LOSEMI-499559 format. One record per residue (C-alpha): x, y, z. Coordinates in steps of 0.1 Angstrom, whole numbers, padded with zeros to 4 digits, always signed. Example, Ala and Ser with C-alpha at 12.3 -4.5 7.8 and 13.67 -1.06 7.14 Angstrom:
// LOSEMI-499559
+0123-0045+0078 +0137-0011+0071 
This chain:
// LOSEMI-499559
+1001+1171+0939 +1035+1164+0954 +1049+1143+0982 +1071+1158+1009 +1091+1135+1032 +1100+1143+1068 +1120+1124+1094 +1102+1125+1128 +1114+1114+1162 +1094+1105+1193 +1069+1080+1179 +1067+1048+1198 +1035+1031+1187 +1005+1030+1164 +0986+1055+1185 +1015+1080+1179 +1014+1074+1142 +0976+1079+1142 +0979+1112+1162 +1006+1125+1138 +0985+1114+1107 +0954+1132+1121 +0972+1165+1128 +0991+1166+1095 +0960+1157+1076 +0943+1188+1090 +0968+1211+1074 +0955+1230+1043 +0963+1212+1011 +0972+1178+1026 +0954+1149+1009 +0973+1120+1024 +0998+1110+1051 +1018+1078+1054 +1039+1070+1085 +1067+1043+1084 +1069+1038+1122 +1103+1031+1137 +1094+1028+1174 +1119+1048+1195 +1139+1058+1164 +1134+1081+1134 +1102+1075+1116 +1097+1084+1079 +1065+1105+1073 +1053+1111+1037 +1028+1139+1031 +1008+1142+0998 +1000+1179+0994 +0989+1204+0968 +1013+1230+0982 +1047+1232+0999 +1045+1227+1036 +1070+1247+1057 +1090+1230+1084 +1074+1254+1109 +1039+1242+1099 +1049+1205+1102 +1067+1211+1136 +1036+1228+1149 +1013+1199+1138 +1038+1174+1154 +1037+1194+1186 +0999+1194+1186 +0999+1157+1181 +1021+1150+1211 +1058+1150+1221 +1071+1145+1185 +1095+1166+1165 +1114+1168+1132 +1147+1150+1133 +1177+1174+1132 
């Protein structure tokens, strides 16, 4: 099990964090997601997973959750 960290933009509230958590949790190998919400800023998202997630997988999950994206 390893932890991957991602910087995510677009989250503004707890509902946003829940949507992101739900979509990332649905990815194969993911056992846990923690969101450190920074409303209107760059939120830190930690994902516990049994395999390496690609940035494309994470970006697709964020898009599915709402208008969120990886920070560049």
